[in-house]
C-alpha positions in Angstrom: 12.5 -7.9 30.9 16.0 -7.2 29.6 15.4 -9.6 26.7 12.1 -7.9 25.9 13.6 -4.5 26.0 16.3 -5.4 23.5 13.8 -7.3 21.4 11.7 -4.2 20.9 14.6 -1.8 20.8 14.7 -1.4 16.9 10.9 -0.7 17.0 11.2 1.8 19.8 14.0 3.5 17.9 11.8 3.8 14.8 9.0 5.3 16.8 11.3 7.9 18.4 13.2 8.6 15.3 10.3 9.0 12.9 7.7 10.5 15.2 9.7 12.4 17.8 12.9 13.3 16.0 11.2 13.7 12.6 14.1 11.8 11.0 13.9 10.6 7.4 13.1 6.9 7.1 16.2 6.2 5.0 18.3 7.5 7.9 16.4 5.9 10.7 16.0 2.4 9.3 19.7 1.6 9.0 20.1 2.5 12.6 17.3 0.1 13.5 19.2 -2.6 11.5 22.4 -1.9 13.5 20.4 -2.1 16.8 18.9 -5.4 15.7 22.4 -6.8 14.8 23.7 -5.7 18.2 20.8 -7.2 20.1 20.7 -10.5 18.1 24.4 -11.3 18.7 24.9 -9.9 22.3 21.6 -10.7 24.0 20.0 -13.5 21.8 23.2 -15.5 21.1 23.0 -15.4 17.4 26.2 -16.6 15.7 27.9 -13.9 13.6 27.7 -15.9 10.4 24.0 -16.6 10.9 23.4 -12.9 11.5 25.3 -12.0 8.3 23.4 -14.6 6.2 20.1 -13.3 7.6 21.0 -9.8 6.5 22.0 -11.2 3.1 18.6 -13.0 2.7 16.8 -9.8 3.7 18.7 -7.9 1.1 17.9 -10.5 -1.6 14.2 -10.3 -0.8 14.3 -6.5 -0.9 16.0 -6.4 -4.3 14.1 -9.2 -5.9 11.1 -8.8 -6.2 10.2 -5.8 -3.9 12.5 -3.1 -5.2 12.2 -4.4 -8.7 8.4 -3.9 -8.6 8.7 -0.4 -6.9 11.2 0.8 -9.5 9.1 -0.6 -12.4 5.9 1.0 -11.2 7.4 4.4 -10.4 9.2 4.3 -13.8 5.8 3.7 -15.5 4.4 6.8 -13.8 7.4 9.0 -14.6 7.4 7.9 -18.2 3.7 8.7 -18.4 4.5 12.2 -17.1 7.4 12.6 -19.5 5.2 11.7 -22.5 2.3 13.9 -21.5 0.0 10.9 -20.9 -0.7 11.8 -17.3 -2.0 15.3 -18.3 -4.4 13.7 -20.7 -5.6 11.4 -18.0 -6.1 14.3 -15.6 -8.1 16.2 -18.3 -10.4 13.2 -18.9 -11.1 12.8 -15.2 -11.9 16.5 -14.8 -14.4 16.4 -17.7 -16.8 14.0 -15.9 -18.5 16.5 -13.6 -18.3 20.1 -12.3 -19.5 19.0 -8.8 -16.4 18.7 -6.7 -18.0 16.0 -4.5 -18.0 13.8 -7.6 -14.5 14.8 -8.5 -13.0 13.9 -5.1 -14.5 10.4 -5.4 -13.3 10.0 -8.9 -9.8 11.4 -8.4 -9.0 10.5 -4.8 -10.9 7.3 -4.4 -10.9 5.9 -8.0 -7.7 7.3 -9.6 -5.9 7.4 -6.3 -6.7 3.7 -5.8 -5.4 3.0 -9.3 -2.1 4.8 -8.6 -1.8 2.9 -5.3 -2.3 -0.4 -7.1 0.2 0.6 -9.8 2.9 2.6 -8.0 2.1 3.1 -4.3 4.6 4.7 -2.0 2.9 8.1 -1.7 1.8 8.6 -5.3 -1.9 7.8 -4.3 -1.9 10.8 -1.9 0.5 13.3 -3.6 -0.9 13.2 -7.1 -4.7 13.3 -6.4 -4.2 15.9 -3.7 -2.3 18.2 -6.0 -4.9 17.7 -8.7 -7.8 18.5 -6.4 -6.0 21.5 -4.8 -5.2 22.8 -8.4 -8.9 22.6 -9.2 -9.8 24.9 -6.4 -10.7 22.5 -3.5 -9.4 23.5 -0.1 -5.8 22.2 0.0 -6.1 20.7 3.5 -9.4 19.0 2.7 -7.9 17.7 -0.5 -5.1 15.9 1.4 -7.5 14.7 4.1 -9.9 13.0 1.6 -6.9 11.4 -0.2 -5.6 10.0 3.2 -9.1 8.5 3.8 -9.4 7.2 0.3 -6.0 5.5 0.6 -7.3 3.3 3.5 -9.1 0.9 1.1 -6.3 0.0 -1.4 -3.1 0.5 0.6 -3.1 -3.0 2.1 -2.5 -4.2 -1.4 0.0 -1.5 -2.3 1.9 -1.7 -5.5 0.9 -4.8 -7.5 0.0 -6.6 -4.2 3.6 -6.5 -2.9 2.7 -6.0 0.9 0.6 -9.2 0.8 2.9 -11.1 -1.5 5.7 -10.3 0.9 3.7 -11.2 4.0 2.5 -14.5 2.5 6.1 -15.3 1.7 7.1 -14.6 5.3 4.3 -16.9 6.6 4.7 -19.5 3.9 1.0 -19.4 3.1 -1.2 -18.9 0.1 -1.3 -15.2 -0.9 -4.8 -15.5 -2.4 -6.3 -16.6 1.0 -4.4 -13.8 2.8 -5.7 -11.2 0.2 -9.2 -12.5 0.6 -9.2 -12.1 4.3 -7.8 -8.6 4.0 -10.6 -7.7 1.6 -13.2 -9.1 4.1 -11.7 -7.1 6.9 -11.6 -3.9 4.9 -15.0 -4.2 3.2 -17.3 -2.8 5.9 -15.2 0.3 6.6 -14.5 0.6 2.8 -18.2 1.1 2.2 -18.1 4.1 4.5 -15.0 5.8 3.0 -16.8 7.5 0.1 -19.4 9.0 2.4 -16.8 10.2 4.8 -14.8 11.8 2.0 -17.7 13.8 0.8 -18.6 14.9 4.3 -15.0 16.1 4.9 -14.7 17.9 1.6 -18.2 19.4 1.8 -17.8 20.6 5.4 -20.4 18.3 7.0 -22.9 15.6 6.6 -25.2 17.9 4.6 -22.8 17.4 1.7 -23.9 13.8 1.4 -27.4 14.9 0.3 -27.9 13.9 -3.3 -24.7 11.9 -3.4 -25.9 8.7 -1.7 -26.2 6.8 -5.0 -22.7 7.8 -6.2 -21.1 7.1 -2.8 -22.8 3.7 -2.6 -21.8 2.8 -6.1 -18.2 3.8 -5.4 -17.9 1.8 -2.2 -19.8 -1.3 -3.3 -18.0 -1.6 -6.6 -14.6 -1.2 -5.0 -14.9 -3.7 -2.2 -16.7 -6.3 -4.3 -14.1 -6.1 -7.1 -11.3 -6.2 -4.6 -12.8 -9.3 -2.9 -13.5 -11.1 -6.1 -10.1 -10.6 -7.6 -8.4 -11.5 -4.3 -10.3 -14.8 -4.1 -9.8 -15.9 -7.7 -6.4 -14.4 -8.6 -4.6 -13.2 -5.5 -3.4 -9.7 -4.4 -1.5 -8.5 -7.4 -4.4 -7.0 -9.3 -7.0 -6.6 -6.6 -6.3 -2.9 -5.9 -6.1 -2.0 -9.6 -9.3 -3.9 -10.4 -11.2 -2.3 -7.5 -10.1 1.2 -8.7 -11.1 0.6 -12.3 -14.5 -0.7 -11.3 -15.1 2.2 -8.9 -14.2 4.8 -11.6 -16.6 3.1 -14.0 -19.3 2.9 -11.3 -18.9 6.6 -10.3 -19.1 7.7 -14.0 -22.2 5.4 -14.5 -23.9 6.7 -11.4 -23.3 10.3 -12.4 -24.9 9.6 -15.8 -27.9 7.9 -14.3 -28.6 10.2 -11.4 -28.4 14.0 -11.5 -26.2 14.9 -8.6 -24.8 18.4 -9.4 -25.6 21.0 -6.8 -24.7 24.7 -7.4 -23.3 25.0 -3.9 -20.6 22.4 -4.8 -19.9 23.4 -8.5 -16.4 24.4 -9.3 -15.7 27.2 -11.7 -13.0 26.0 -14.0 -11.4 27.1 -17.2 -12.3 25.3 -20.4 -10.0 22.5 -21.2 -9.2 21.4 -24.8 -11.1 18.2 -25.8 -9.2 14.9 -25.6 -9.2 12.9 -28.8 -9.8 9.1 -28.9 -6.2 8.6 -30.0 -4.8 10.7 -27.2 -6.9 8.8 -24.6 -5.8 5.4 -25.9 -2.1 6.4 -25.9 -2.4 8.0 -22.4 -3.9 4.8 -20.8 -1.9 2.4 -23.0 1.0 1.6 -20.5 -1.5 0.9 -17.7 -3.8 -1.2 -19.9 -0.8 -3.2 -21.1 0.4 -3.8 -17.6 -3.0 -5.0 -16.5 -3.4 -7.3 -19.5 0.1 -8.8 -19.2 -0.2 -9.4 -15.5 -3.4 -11.3 -16.1 -1.9 -13.4 -18.9 1.1 -14.3 -16.7 -0.9 -15.0 -13.6 -2.2 -18.4 -12.5 -5.4 -17.6 -14.4 -3.5 -18.7 -17.6 -1.6 -21.8 -16.3 0.1 -22.6 -19.6 2.0 -19.3 -19.6 2.4 -19.1 -15.9 3.8 -22.7 -15.5 6.2 -22.1 -18.4 7.8 -18.9 -17.2 7.8 -20.1 -13.5 10.3 -22.7 -14.5 12.9 -20.0 -15.2 14.1 -19.6 -11.6 17.1 -20.1 -9.3 16.9 -21.4 -5.7 19.6 -20.6 -3.2 20.0 -21.4 0.5 21.1 -18.1 1.9 20.4 -18.3 5.7 22.8 -20.7 7.3 21.0 -21.3 10.6 18.1 -23.4 11.7 14.8 -22.6 10.0 16.4 -21.4 6.8 14.9 -22.5 3.5 16.0 -21.9 -0.1 15.1 -18.5 -1.5 13.8 -18.7 -5.1 14.5 -16.0 -7.6 11.8 -16.0 -10.3 13.5 -14.3 -13.2 10.5 -13.7 -15.5 7.4 -14.7 -13.5 7.5 -11.6 -11.3 5.4 -8.5 -11.7 8.4 -6.2 -11.9 9.7 -7.7 -15.1 6.2 -7.8 -16.6 5.7 -4.1 -15.8 9.1 -3.1 -17.2 8.3 -5.0 -20.5 4.8 -3.4 -20.8 6.2 0.1 -20.1 9.0 -0.2 -22.7 6.5 -1.6 -25.3 4.0 1.2 -24.7 6.9 3.7 -25.0 7.9 2.4 -28.3 4.3 2.4 -29.6 4.0 6.0 -28.5 7.2 6.7 -30.4 9.2 7.6 -27.4 12.9 7.4 -28.2 15.0 4.7 -26.4 17.4 7.4 -25.2 14.4 9.2 -23.5 13.2 6.0 -21.9 16.6 5.2 -20.6 17.1 8.8 -19.3 13.7 8.6 -17.4 14.7 5.2 -16.0 18.0 6.7 -14.7 16.2 9.6 -13.1 13.7 7.2 -11.5 16.5 5.0 -10.0 18.2 8.1 -8.7 15.0 9.5 -7.1 14.4 6.1 -5.4 17.8 5.9 -3.6 16.3 6.7 -0.2 13.6 4.1 -0.8 16.2 1.5 -1.6 18.1 2.2 1.6 14.8 2.1 3.6 13.4 -1.1 2.2 16.7 -3.0 2.3 17.4 -2.0 5.9 13.9 -2.6 7.2 13.7 -6.1 5.5 17.1 -7.1 6.8 16.0 -5.9 10.3 12.9 -8.0 10.1 14.9 -11.1 9.0 17.4 -10.7 11.8 14.7 -10.1 14.4 12.8 -13.2 13.1 15.7 -15.7 12.9 17.3 -14.6 16.2 14.1 -15.0 18.2 13.5 -11.3 18.9 10.0 -11.3 17.3 9.1 -14.5 19.1 10.1 -12.9 22.4 7.9 -9.9 21.6 5.0 -12.1 20.6 5.3 -14.3 23.7 5.2 -11.3 26.0 2.3 -9.7 24.1 0.3 -13.0 24.3 1.1 -13.3 28.0 -0.4 -9.9 28.6 -3.5 -10.3 26.4 -4.2 -14.0 26.3 -7.0 -15.1 24.0 -7.9 -11.4 23.5 -4.8 -11.0 21.3 -6.8 -10.9 18.0 -8.6 -7.8 19.2 -5.3 -5.8 19.3 -3.7 -7.4 16.2 -5.0 -4.6 13.9 -3.8 -2.0 16.5 -0.3 -3.5 16.4 -0.4 -3.3 12.6 -1.5 0.4 12.8 1.6 1.1 15.0 3.7 -0.3 12.1 1.8 1.8 9.6 2.3 4.9 11.8 6.0 4.2 12.2 6.8 3.4 8.6 4.0 5.0 6.5 4.1 1.8 4.4 1.9 -1.3 4.4 4.9 -3.2 2.8 7.3 -2.2 5.5 4.7 -3.0 8.2 4.1 -6.5 6.8 7.9 -7.1 6.8 8.6 -5.6 10.2 5.6 -7.1 12.1 4.3 -10.0 10.0 6.3 -12.7 11.8 5.4 -11.2 15.2 1.7 -11.5 14.4 2.2 -15.0 13.1 4.1 -16.1 16.2 1.5 -14.5 18.5 -1.3 -16.4 16.6 0.6 -19.7 17.0 1.2 -18.9 20.7 -2.6 -18.6 21.5 -3.2 -21.9 19.7 -5.0 -20.4 16.7 -5.7 -22.8 13.8 -4.1 -22.2 10.4 -7.0 -20.2 9.0 -7.1 -18.0 12.1 -3.4 -17.4 11.9 -3.8 -16.1 8.4 -6.8 -14.0 9.6 -4.6 -12.4 12.3 -1.8 -11.8 9.8 -4.3 -10.1 7.5 -5.2 -7.8 10.4 -1.5 -6.7 10.4 -2.1 -5.3 6.8 -5.5 -3.8 7.4 -4.2 -2.2 10.6 -1.3 -0.7 8.7 -3.9 1.0 6.4 -5.5 2.7 9.5 -2.0 3.6 10.8 -1.2 5.3 7.5 -4.0 7.8 8.1 -2.0 9.4 10.9 1.6 8.5 9.7 3.9 11.5 9.7 5.2 10.4 6.3 1.8 10.2 4.7 0.9 13.7 6.0 4.3 15.1 5.0 3.8 13.7 1.4 0.4 15.3 1.2 1.3 18.8 2.4 4.4 18.8 0.3 2.3 18.0 -2.8 0.0 20.9 -2.2 2.8 23.3 -1.2 1.8 24.1 2.3 4.5 22.3 4.3 5.5 24.0 7.5 2.4 26.3 7.7 0.5 24.4 10.5 -1.3 22.2 8.0 0.4 19.1 9.4 -1.1 19.5 12.9 -4.5 20.3 11.4 -4.4 17.2 9.2 -3.2 15.0 12.1 -6.1 16.2 14.3 -8.6 15.5 11.5 -7.0 12.1 10.6 -7.0 11.1 14.3 -10.8 11.5 14.3 -11.0 8.9 11.5 -8.3 6.6 12.8 -9.7 6.0 16.3 -13.2 4.7 15.3 -11.6 2.8 12.4 -9.1 0.9 14.6 -11.7 0.1 17.2 -14.0 -1.3 14.6 -11.2 -3.2 13.0 -10.3 -4.7 16.4 -13.9 -5.9 16.8 -14.1 -7.3 13.3 -10.9 -9.2 13.6 -11.8 -10.6 17.1 -15.4 -11.7 16.3 -14.6 -12.6 12.6 -11.7 -14.9 13.7 -14.0 -16.7 16.1 -16.1 -17.7 13.1 -13.3 -19.4 11.2 
């Protein structure tokens, strides 16, 4: 029991620090790293040089490609705000309908999913929630629908980084992992648009007249996400799903008359958006999408060429270490930076302005840098020292062959603690894999259980203190009791979601 206690000590600390003490993640995660270092050396007999090299490998993984992608995507968003493109995009979305039920689907589910796929890390809740609240929708309801909407794309995060990271930890194909995630999410994903409309409209009666639009939104999202995951992998699955669902919502509104006077918003007239303004506003995101496609495995000539520009280094000194490969060009972060700079030049943004925005972006992300580096280093130390294996063995001993039924719940604990699918995949990914191996699961079932870690994290983010804090801060009602009201509302969604996920994972895994 002593070994088990010290194995889970970093995780227990994060639960207490983030949930009980309300400590910022960038302050709590370095302490978790120190606890893991102490436990690994004193109680698990990890040599000091092995421990140091594990930390170094975790830092390398954090910086390249994870923090590179985070910085690039957030920079794209900040530059879009700086050039006025984001205001044009908001105006275009607002012009689709006066019925706020349609707008919550278009902005929270569609555009929010697009932001999650491009930037992640809170933008998909903060920006749509502030847009909806600014249009006159009840602020608490605005945050609640954004939290629900974020369930579908958040497993893919920013350019697929949670699943790319998890597949790297497992040493498996990222496309298969992404496909399994899409399969686990799809049933609940179909219900999300209906649930959002019911929350915003004050009850099930709000769904009347919106069935076609809700169905179009849900079906288009999950099918696009599944298709792209299977053929291309996780990088563009969330973005493609969001683009398809925005198109499907607009198409459904054009085909079916859904406006109801009871749900019409009274808004001030907005100036029309010209075709040139629209093209320039969407240009950086279109360029990113196109260039990511061109540099993906879908175009092997380009992909194979740029993949050769790499450096492999053996960082971890102990048993089980393998060379870590730095892909200097064939990584989404570099592609996003290139697309953003090109779009900025086309929009005649000065280089000085682009550099200034980049500097501000890097400064704003300093807490994120500390959080990600420390949490990944913690996961590496826990994995190499045997701490995660100890946790997995004890969990399997307690649950036996029923373990797959709680895999999603374990992932949701990670999502609740960290507020991030990426951090959850890093922190608990190896634990889930070790548990799957311990129950004798075949390779496909191991990947299926690992996928449950990511989908469970999506459910955990519904009730994560960080997610709720981001939402209430965006609408300007922090500290007014809104947090507790949102938590109570989110818990009503989380509980059935996590139970259904457990059933899906258990019975779905039996079919593999």
